[in-house]
FITISE-261795 format. One record per residue: residue in one letter; y, z, x of N, C-alpha, C in turn. Coordinates in pm, whole numbers, plus 50000, padded with zeros to 5 digits. Example, Ala and Ser with C-alpha at 12.3 -4.5 7.8 and 13.67 -1.06 7.14 Angstrom:
<rs>
A494315078051319495505078051230496705078051320;S497755070851285498945071451367500035078751290;
</rs>
This chain:
<rs>
M414663385423809415353387423938415063401523990;P414583402924116414373416324173415713423224197;E415723436524180416953444124201417453443024345;I416513441624441416893440624581417843428824605;L417673418224525418533406524541419963409524495;L420093417024386421433420924341422113429824446;H421333438624507421873447124615422383438424730;Y421593428424766421943419624878423223411924846;I423323406624723424513399024682425733408124683;W425573420424632426693429924630427123433524772;E426153437624854426473442924987427063432325079;H426623419725065427103409125153428233400925091;C428793406224981429993400224918429793385524882;L428583382024836428313368124799428913364524664;W429563374324600430303372024476431733367624505;A432123367724632433513364824668433943351124617;G435143350724565435683338224514435413336024366;L434533343924308434233342724166434893354224090;P435513351423976436203362023900435193372023842;Q435523384723854434663395223801435443402823694;Q434743407123591435393414923487434393424323421;T434933434623358434083444023286433613437623157;T432613443723096432073438022972433083438522858;D434133446822873435173447022769436393438622810;G436233429922912437243419922943438303423823043;R438183435023112439193439023210438853433123347;M439873428723420439673422423550439233432823654;V438263429123738437733437923842437993431623978;E438653439224067438803435324207437963444724291;I437103439124374436233447224459436883448124596;L437403459924629438123462024755437173466124867;S436133473824834435123477924932433833480624856;V432733474924903431453476524833430853490324854;G431403498024951430913511524975429793511925078;E429193523725091428123526025188426793527325114;H425793519725163424483520025098423823533625115;N423323539225007422683552425008421173550625002;C420483555225107419023554125112418323566425056;D419083576525015418493588824961418623589024810;A418313600424751418453601724606419923600724567;G420163595624446421533594424399421973579924384;P423253577724353423773564224331423523554924449;D423483541924422423123531924524424153530724635;Y425463531224598426523529624698427583540424676;S428043546324787429073556624780430343551724848;H431463558224820432773555224880433213540724855;A432823535224742433293521824706434713522624653;R435453511424665436823510624612436943498024528;I437363499824405437573488424316438903490124243;R439353479424182440563479824101440243473623966;I440453481123858440223476123723441553475223651;D441953462923617443253460523553444393467123630;G444333466223764445423471223848445323485723887;R444383493223827444243507323860443093509123959;E443363515724072442363517124177441463529224153;W440163527224181439163537724167438363538824296;V437993551024335437143553524450435973562124405;G434763557824437433593565524394432303558124418;N431323560424330429983555024348429713542924260;I428803534424308428363522524236426863523424212;E426423520124093424993519324064424673504924022;I423563499724071423193485824045421823485323976;H421753477623866420503475323794420443460823749;V419233455923726419083442423671419593442423527;S419163452223448419593453423309420253467023287;A421263467223202421953479723175421003490323119;S419993485923045419043495522986418253503123091;D418213497723217417533505123325418223518423351;W419513519223319420263531823335419583543123259;F419163540023137418513550223053417043551923091;R416413540923134415023541623177414873550923297;H415893550923385415883559723503416513573423474;R416923575523349417453588323301418733592723374;H419533582723415420803585923480421793592323382;H421613589823254422543595323153422373610423139;L421313615923201421083630323197421343637123331;D421683629123431421803634023569423273635023610;K423733647323640425133649423678425503642323808;A424493639123890424773632124016425353618223991;Y425233613323869425733600023834427013600623751;D427623612223743428833613623662430053607023724;N430033604823856431213598623919430983584023954;I430133577323877429973562823891431243556123840;I431843547423922433073540623880432793526723825;L431593521423855431233508123802429713506723803;H429173502123690427753499123679427613483923691;V427013479423801426893465023828425513460323783;V425493450223698424213445523641424183430323636;R422983425123615422863410823585423063408623435;T422473417623356422583416423211423003429723151;A424123429923082424613442123016424093442122873;D422843446722855422223446222722422583458222635;K423273468122693423763479322613424813487022692;P425723494022626426703502422697426013514522758;V426613520122864426023531922929427063542922936;Y426583555322948427463566822955426833577323044;N427643586723092427143596923184426723609523108;S426393620023184425883632323121426933639423037;R428223635723060429303641522979429603633222856;G428843622322838429053613622723430173603622742;E430683602322865431783593022892431233579022921;T431853569022862431423555222883431763550723025;I430833543823089431013539023226431293524123224;P432333519423295432623505023300431433497323358;Q431143485823296430053477323344430573463523379;C429923457523480430293444023523429023435723539;E428943424523465427863414923487428263406523608;L427673409623723428113403723849427983388523848;Q429063381823883429093367223891428813362924034;Y427873353824052427483349124185426923334924172;P426813327524284426263313924277424883314024215;G424613304924121423383305324043422333295124080;D422533287424188421563277424228420223283924263;K419103278824205417793285224223417333285024369;D417543273724437417133272924578417943282624662;Y419223283524630420103292724703419643307124683;L419333310724558418893324324529417533327224592;S416663317124598415363318924662415533321924810;G416463315024874416753317425015417333331325036;L418203335524942418783348924951417713359624939;L416773357524848415713367324828414893369024956;Q414603358025023413863358825149414673366525252;S415993364125256416853371325350416893386025317;A416983389225188417053403125145415793410725187;R414633404125177413383410625212413193412125362;Q414013404825438413953405925584414973415825639;M415713422425550416803431125596416323442525684;D415053446725670414553457825749413963453625883;S413973440625911413443436026040414573434826141;A414253435826269415273435026373416003421826368;E415263410826351415913397726352416763395826228;G416373402526117417163401125995418463408726003;R418543418926089419723427326096420653423326209;I420113418526319420923415526436420813400626465;G421903393626446421893379026452421423373226585;C421723380026695421373374826828420093381026880;A419233386226789418023393426831417153385026923;E416933372426889416043363926968416573362127110;Q417893359827122418493357927254418423370727337;L418673382227273418623395027345417213398527390;L416213394527312414833397027352414513390127484;H415063378127501414803370427623415773373727735;E416963378727698417983381527800418763394127761;P418163406027777418823418527737420173420727804;G420343415027924421583417028000422803410427937;L422603402627831423773396927761424693408027710;L424103419527679424893430927632425203439327757;T426393437327813426743443227941427193457827930;D427173464728045427663478528050429153479028016;G429893468828058431333468428029431613467627881;W430833459427809431013458127664430603471127594;R429563477627645429163490527588430293500727604;R430903500827722431993510427747433153508027650;T433463495227629434533491827534434173496227393;L432913494127354432453498127221432513513227202;L432183520727308432253535227300433693539727276;R434643533527346436053536827324436493533327182;K436033521927134436363518026996435793528126897;R434583532926926433943542926839434783555626834;L435233560226952436043572326957437403570226892;E437943558126900439203555326834439053556326682;C437913551726631437653553026486437563567726446;K436893575526529436783589826500438133596726513;R438943591726606440303597026621441113594426494;A440893582926432441583579826306441163589626196;S439893593826197439423603626099440083617126123;V440273620626250440993633026283442413632426229;S443063620926246444443619326197444503620826046;R443483615725976443433617125829443363631825791;L442523639425861442393653625829443653661425866;L444333657325971445583664026008446643662125899;Q446603650625833447523648625720447183658025605;I445873659425578445433668325469445813682825499;T445703686825626445933700825665447363703225716;K448233693325696449653694525735449813697825883;G449013691125966449153692226110448383703626174;S447543710626099446783721726156445493716626220;W445433716826354444243712326425443053721426395;E443303734226382442213743726356441583741226220;H442423739426118441913736925983441203723425975;A441753713426045441133700126047439763700726114;L439653708326223438363709926291437353716326197;Y437793726426123436923733326026436343723525923;I437183714725869436723705025769435763695025833;S436093690325953435233680626021433873686626055;L433873699026104432603705726132431773707226005;A432433710825897431713712325770431083699025730;R431843688125737431313675025701430063671825783;N430113674725912428973671225997427823681225986;F428073693025928426983702125896426143696325781;G426713686725709425953679825605424983669625661;F425093666625791424193657525860423903645025778;H424963637925746424983625125675424583626425528;T423393631725501422903632125363423843640025272;N424353651225320425243659625239426633660925301;S427043650725377428333651625445429513652125347;V429453644225240430563643725145430723657025070;P429643662525007429823675424940430203686725037;F429723686025162430103696325259431603695525288;E432133683425300433573681925322434343687025201;E433863683825081434513688624959434483703924953;L433393709824999433273724425003434343730325093;A434523724225212435513729425307436933727825254;I437213716625189438563714325135438853723925021;S437833726824940438023735824824438003750524864;T437593753424989437553767125038438363767925167;P439683769325158440543769025277440083778825386;L440273774825509439883783025624440553796725620;S441793797025573442513809725569441803820025481;Y441123815525374440383824825288439193830625364;L438493822025438437343826625514437763836125626;Q438893833325689439353841725799439673855925754;K440053857525626440323870925575439063879425568;H437903872825568436623879925556435663876425669;R436203871625782435333866625889434533877725957;N434863890325933434103901325992432873905325910;S432703898525795431543901525710430753888725685;L429583887725747428733875925727428303874825582;F428063886125517427643885925376428733879825289;Q429973883925308431063878525227431293863625255;L431213859625380431363845425415430273837125347;T429043842225352427913835025292428063834325141;A428443845425079428623845624933429723835924892;L430823835724967431943827024933431543812324943;L430863808525051430503794525071429393790024977;L428353798224961427283794424868427793794124725;G428643803524690429213803624554430073791524529;Q430923788024625431783776324611430973763424604;A429813763324671428953751424670428183750124539;G428203760624456427433760524333425953762824357;L425613768424476424213769824515423783784324532;I424533793424477424203807624492422943810924412;D422103819224469420863823324404421183833324294;R420943829424170421303838024056420463850724049;D419333850824121418503862824122419053873324219;D419943869024309420563878324404421863883524342;Q421733893624258422873898624183423963904524272;H423583910124386424573915524479425493904324528;M424903892824563425703881524610426473875124494;V425863874524377426553869024261427823876924231;R427713890224234428873898724206429943897124315;E429493895824440430453894424550431233881324537;Y430513870524502431223857724485432183858424367;A431763864824258432633865924141433943873024179;F433823883424262435013890624309435903881524393;L435303874024489436083865224577436653853224501;Q435883848224405436373837024325437613841024247;N437583852824189438733857824114439913860724208;K439613866124325440663869624422441443857324466;F440733846024491441383834124543441583823124438;S441203826024310441343816224201440643803124235;L439363804024265438583792524312437793786024200;T437583773024214436713765524123435563759924205;P434313763824176433183759224257432823744624232;L432113738724326431583725224309430423725724211;D430103714124154428923713024070427713711724161;A426673719324137425483719224224424843705424232;S425083696724134424433683624132424923674324244;V426033677824310426543668924416425693670024543;W424863680424553424043682424673422713675124659;K422243669424768420983662024767419883670524831;H418743671324762417593678824813416363670024832;A416353658224768415153649824768414793645424910;R413503644624936412953639925065413603647025184;M413833659925168414533667425272413663678825324;R413573679925457412833690825517413563704025492;P412813715225486413453728225459414593731425554;Q414463727525685415503730825781416783722925759;N416723712725672417913704925641418453707625501;S417903717425432418363720325295419823724625298;P420603720725198422023724625198422223739725198;E421323747225133421473761825132421393767625274;L420413762825353420283767725490421463763325575;R421883750825560423013745825640424293753725609;I424483757525483425663765425447425583779325510;R424403785325510424233798425574424493797425725;Q424053786525786424303784525929425793782625956;F426453775525866427893773425880428643786725869;A428223795025775428823808425761428593816625888;Q427403815525946427083822626070428003818126183;L428253804926192429133799626296430543805226283;I431063805526161432403810826139432463825826172;F431403832926136431323847326160431393850726309;R430743842726392430623846126534431553838026624;S432393829426569433183820326653434683821926630;E435223832626682436673834526675437353825026773;A438483819226732439243810026818438373798526868;L437563792726777436643782026817437393769926871;L438523766326810439253754526853439693755726999;S440293767027035440763768727172439613768627270;K438473774427232437303774327320436803760027342;I436833751927238436403738027249437343730127339;L438633732327322439623724627397439713729127542;D439343741527570439543747027704438403744527801;T437303738627752436173736227843435693721727835;S435293716527949434653703427956433243704628010;D432723716928010431373719428057430413718827937;L429443709927944428543707827832427773720427795;K427293727727893426523739827864427353750127788;E428623751227825429503760827756429763756227612;L429893743227591430123738027456428873740227369;V427713737727426426473739927351426353754627312;A426703763627404426573778027380427413782627261;L428493775527231429333779227117428593778226984;F427543770026982426803767426857425413773626859;E425163782026957423853788426968423933803126930;W422843808226872422713822526850421233826126851;S420943838826863419573843526880418753841726753;R417443840026772416543839226656416433852626584;N416963863026646416943876226582418063878026482;E418973868226477420073868926381419543866926239;A420423869426140419993868626000419663854325957;V420243844526025420063830525987419403822926101;A418463814026068417793806026170418823798226252;P418663797526384419633790426467419533775326452;L420593768526492420593754026495419713749026608;G418983738226586418213732026692419123724226785;R418643721126906419483713927002419883700126951;A418993693426880419343680126827420503681226729;S420503691626645421603693526549422903696726622;I422813704926727424013708226805424583695626870;D423693687226923424153674726985424903666026885;I424413665526760425093657526658426503662926631;L426623676326627427943682426607428863679526725;L428333679526846429143676426963429583661826960;I428673652926925428963638526924429983635026816;N429813640726697430613636426582431863644726556;T431943656726613433113665226589433783669826718;V433033676626803433643683126920434273673027015;I433523663127057434053653427153435193645127092;P435053640226968436193633026908437463641626900;Y437323654826873438503663426867439113665427004;K438273667027105438793668327242439503655427283;Y438923644027247439503631027281440843629027208;A440853631727077442073629926998443183639227044;H442823651727072443833661527114444403657927251;A443563652827341444023648727473445033637327462;L444743627527377445673616327360446943620827288;Y446813630327197447983635927128448943642127230;R448373647927338449183654127443449433644527559;N449073631727539449263621427643448563625027774;N447403631327761446623635427878445423625927892;A445623614727961444593604527975443383609628052;A443603618128152442503623528231441573632128146;E442173640328058441363648827971440603640427869;A441223629727821440543620627728439343614227795;E439493610527923438383604527998437253614528017;R437593627228040436553637428055435783639527924;A436503638527813435833639727683434863628227664;L435293616327700434443604527687433193605927775;M433363611327896432243612827989431213622927941;L431623632227853430663641727798429543634627722;M429883623227660428873615527587427713611427678;E428023609027805427003604627900426033615727938;Q426393628327905425553639727941424653644327826;I424853638327708424103642427588422943632727565;A421823638127522420623629927498420903619227392;P420253607627401420493596927303420013600827164;E420703595827064420293597926926419063589426894;N418353593526791417143586126751417213583426601;N417553571226566417593567326424417163552726412;A417123547726289416583534326265417363523526340;V418683524926347419503514826415419203514826565;I419123526626623418863527526767417473522226798;R416513524626709415173519226732415173504026730;L416043497926650416173483326651416603478326788;W417583485226846418073481026977417003483027084;R416203493527072415123495627169414103484227161;V413803479927038412873468727019413373456327092;L414693454727099415283443027163415453444827314;G414863455427369414833457127513416053463727573;Q416893470027491418093476427543417773490027606;Q418303492527725418133505327791419093515627727;I418523526727683419313536927613419003550427676;T419963556027744419713568327820420583580127776;S421633577927697422533588827660423213585927527;A423943595927478424713594127355425823583827372;A426273581727496427273571227520426693557727481;D425413555327514424753542827476424573541927326;T424073552627264423783551927121425053550427038;Q426123557227077427383555927004427943541827016;A427833536027134428303522227153427493512527069;L426173514227067425303504926994425423506826843;L425653519126799425913521326656427193514426613;H428223515326697429493508826664429303493626661;L428563488326756428313473826759427593469326632;Y426563476726594425783472926476426613473926347;Q427303485326331428003488026205429273479626187;N429923475926297431213469126286431183454326323;Y430093449926383429973435826420428753429426355;C427543434726386426313428526335426263428226183;Q426553439626121426453440325975427473431525903;H428573428825968429633420825905429713406625963;H428683403126040428583389526097429823385826179;E430353395726250431533393426335431093389126475;C430163379626481429563375626609430593369626704;I431533361926652432493355226738433433365226805;N433573377226747434433387626805433653397126895;C432343394726908431483402926993431263395627125;E431263403027235431083396827367429753389327375;V428693394927317427383388427319427413375627238;G427923376627115427993364727030428833353727090;Y429943357527151430833347427212430133340427328;K429383348027410428653341927521427643331727471;I426933335327364425933326227307426613313727252;F427713315927179428483304727124428983295627236;E429503301627343430063293927454428973285727524;S427783291727540426703284427607426243272627524;K426243274127391425863263027304426903251927309;Q428183255727319429233245727327429113237727456;L428803244527566428683237727696427553227627694;K426473230727622425323221527617425643208727541;L426733209027461427093197127384427843186927469;F428333191127586429163182427669428513179527804;
</rs>
């Protein structure tokens, strides 16, 4: 059996209805399969499972045979220390992490009919094609207008509502501090997806109040953040000593360097550079929250994240700034406006999306192949929400496009 098939069965919940248990007989409930990771590291992140009634949140690794764990040398890699379940077809041996801790294993139970599995394998191999990912691809190719501007507008609002929920989560963590919540959200998005989780952990483990005590020194900010990230250059003894002083002052525990991903990454996206850029932003951006909330002018918002090439750290590119505006700044303006019951301000925040250039990623390229007109971030955010919350979960009947297709087929029957 190819490993891709086990991934497909796991991701599409084709095990549903069949009892799952660990190799030592404990019952396993799969609450969320997690997010598929296309970079180095575990196969799925942010998964949620329950083993004998106890809930776990973390990473999932999938192999055909348990012995593949050792063949891939995961037992020596700290990046695999937070695996909460090893999902396999055959558990031919127990597995453990770099700390020597045994990892729970589950021989995944799924329908075993050969013809059924053959069909699944064909589907799994088509996952990277437009038609394999978007159920109504053929209809949209012939009639792109099925996806209306009105439905896109609704999807954009739904997208911002989801981001608003993330803001609310951070406000709970920060006990209602909008400034501290913004700091954590900005940090997460400085990870630019690949390192978003460790960047958020870095921000949570390094409270904003600690950074504000040293915000007049770029060197101290950089030492504190790089040291907390576990990425400080040991050859830079001046910085090593500075972090040791700050670590002792604030009683800090740094992250393990293994949580950061470097594989297949361009130098401008390395976590070390992104952390230095984040330190630069904090150094030069006093009262950033109020500046963000007080303007609806796109040029002024962009300027908050710009600095000269003569500075000590390379500046952010416009594409990176746009991502920060899309994923942090605009959602915060939108959430804060609704918190104050200011519908007009919320609408202005939403309209900012229409002024930002469209994103360019694999999902958006799929929509372009299907003939969709994409002119701004408002379009890309709407289409990302459609793909991630409807297409991927086969929620066609709850989608305006899917319902129209279903309705037209029903009419032809009568």
